[in-house]
C-alpha positions as CSV (number, residue, x, y, z in Angstrom):
1,X,99.0,139.1,91.2
2,X,97.9,136.4,88.7
3,X,100.1,133.7,90.4
4,X,97.7,133.9,93.4
5,X,94.5,133.7,91.4
6,X,92.9,130.4,90.5
7,X,91.9,131.0,86.9
8,X,90.4,127.5,86.4
9,X,87.9,127.8,89.4
10,X,84.4,129.1,88.7
11,X,81.4,130.3,90.8
12,X,78.1,128.4,91.1
13,X,75.0,129.1,93.1
14,X,73.2,126.2,94.9
15,X,70.2,126.9,97.2
16,X,71.0,130.7,96.9
17,X,74.5,130.1,98.3
18,X,77.6,130.9,96.3
19,X,80.3,128.3,95.9
20,X,83.7,128.9,94.3
21,X,86.1,126.1,93.1
22,X,85.6,122.6,91.8
23,X,83.2,119.7,91.9
24,X,83.9,116.1,92.6
25,X,81.9,113.8,90.2
26,X,82.0,110.2,91.2
27,X,80.7,106.8,90.1
28,X,79.9,105.0,93.3
29,X,79.0,101.4,94.0
30,X,75.7,101.6,96.0
31,X,76.4,98.3,97.9
32,X,79.8,99.1,99.3
33,X,79.7,102.9,98.9
34,X,83.2,102.7,97.2
35,X,84.0,105.3,94.5
36,X,84.7,103.4,91.3
37,X,85.7,106.4,89.1
38,X,85.8,110.1,89.4
39,X,86.1,113.4,87.5
40,X,86.8,116.9,88.7
41,X,85.3,120.0,87.0
42,X,84.8,123.7,87.7
43,X,81.9,124.4,90.1
44,X,79.9,126.2,87.4
45,X,79.9,123.1,85.1
46,X,76.6,121.2,85.2
47,X,76.8,117.7,86.7
48,X,75.6,116.2,83.4
49,X,78.7,117.3,81.6
50,X,80.9,114.7,83.3
51,X,78.1,112.1,83.2
52,X,79.0,110.6,79.8
53,X,82.7,110.1,80.9
54,X,81.7,108.1,84.0
55,X,79.2,105.8,82.3
56,X,80.8,102.6,80.8
57,X,79.2,100.6,78.1
58,X,77.0,97.7,79.3
59,X,78.1,98.3,82.9
60,X,75.4,98.2,85.6
61,X,72.6,100.6,86.4
62,X,72.6,104.4,86.6
63,X,70.8,105.7,89.7
64,X,70.6,109.5,89.4
65,X,68.4,112.5,90.1
66,X,66.3,114.2,87.5
67,X,69.1,116.6,86.5
68,X,70.6,113.7,84.5
69,X,67.3,113.1,82.5
70,X,67.8,115.1,79.4
71,X,67.5,114.8,75.6
72,X,71.2,114.1,75.3
73,X,71.7,111.7,78.2
74,X,68.9,109.2,77.7
75,X,69.9,108.3,74.1
76,X,73.5,108.0,75.3
77,X,72.5,105.6,78.0
78,X,70.5,103.5,75.6
79,X,73.4,103.5,73.1
80,X,75.8,102.3,75.9
81,X,73.2,99.6,76.9
82,X,73.0,100.8,80.6
83,X,69.9,100.3,82.7
84,X,68.5,103.5,84.2
85,X,66.7,104.4,87.3
86,X,66.7,108.2,86.9
87,X,64.1,110.2,88.6
88,X,61.3,111.7,86.6
89,X,61.0,115.5,86.0
90,X,58.0,117.6,86.3
91,X,57.6,120.6,84.1
92,X,55.7,123.9,84.2
93,X,52.0,123.2,83.9
94,X,52.6,119.4,84.1
95,X,53.5,118.3,87.6
96,X,54.5,114.8,88.6
97,X,51.6,112.4,89.4
98,X,51.4,110.7,92.8
99,X,52.6,107.5,91.2
100,X,55.7,109.2,89.7
101,X,56.4,110.9,93.1
102,X,56.3,107.5,94.8
103,X,58.6,106.0,92.1
104,X,61.0,108.9,92.5
105,X,61.1,108.4,96.3
106,X,61.9,104.7,95.8
107,X,64.7,105.6,93.3
108,X,66.1,108.2,95.6
109,X,66.6,105.7,98.4
110,X,69.2,103.9,96.3
111,X,70.8,107.1,95.0
112,X,71.1,108.5,98.5
113,X,73.6,105.7,99.4
114,X,76.0,107.2,96.8
115,X,75.5,110.7,98.1
116,X,76.6,109.5,101.6
117,X,80.2,109.2,100.2
118,X,80.4,112.9,99.3
119,X,78.7,114.0,102.5
120,X,81.2,112.0,104.6
121,X,84.1,113.6,102.8
122,X,82.7,117.1,103.3
123,X,81.8,116.6,107.0
124,X,84.4,114.3,108.4
125,X,87.4,114.9,106.1
126,X,86.7,118.6,105.3
127,X,87.4,117.5,101.7
128,X,85.0,120.3,100.5
129,X,87.9,122.7,101.3
130,X,91.0,122.3,99.2
131,X,93.6,125.1,99.4
132,X,95.3,124.8,96.1
133,X,95.4,126.8,92.9
134,X,94.6,125.2,89.6
135,X,92.3,122.3,88.5
136,X,95.2,119.8,88.2
137,X,96.3,120.3,91.8
138,X,92.7,120.4,93.0
139,X,91.9,117.2,91.2
140,X,94.9,115.6,92.9
141,X,93.6,116.7,96.3
142,X,90.1,115.5,95.5
143,X,91.5,112.2,94.4
144,X,93.4,111.8,97.6
145,X,90.1,112.5,99.5
146,X,88.4,109.8,97.5
147,X,91.2,107.4,98.2
148,X,91.1,108.2,101.9
149,X,87.4,107.6,102.0
150,X,87.9,104.4,100.1
151,X,90.4,103.1,102.6
152,X,88.1,104.0,105.6
153,X,85.2,102.2,103.9
154,X,87.3,99.1,103.1
155,X,88.4,99.0,106.8
156,X,84.8,99.2,107.9
157,X,83.8,96.5,105.4
158,X,86.7,94.3,106.7
159,X,85.5,94.7,110.3
160,X,81.9,93.9,109.3
161,X,82.6,91.0,107.0
162,X,85.6,89.6,108.9
163,X,88.1,89.5,106.0
164,X,91.6,88.9,107.1
């Protein structure tokens, strides 16, 4: 029956493991770990496809892994006047130098703070499992997961800072 089949979801392989469904792409504040903006796409869509939508002109710094360093994204970031701290890529026959590896490690420490948001959602909220059919409903469920994470982080910040 087609009414029970999610025709928007797609398959993707990551670390030789198959995943079906959708991806949560988020723009995260690395200081507070709060999600500022998000997009949802099919699992097979590359992360860089939602990248342009999440980057605002003249707004902050982009900390990202090497998947976001491409011929299309770098000119777009310059055009939008955004600072970049995107990891370097090695290529076949031209590996990264020791200095580039050290620089990537330094950049990854900042980027990892944003990744904690999605790890928390997957582990503690089981937000990596949404039982809906269709990208619209899945996006709504993912958005609620982002909101719930947001509220938990705000509560923790409130306790730490002592806001009343």
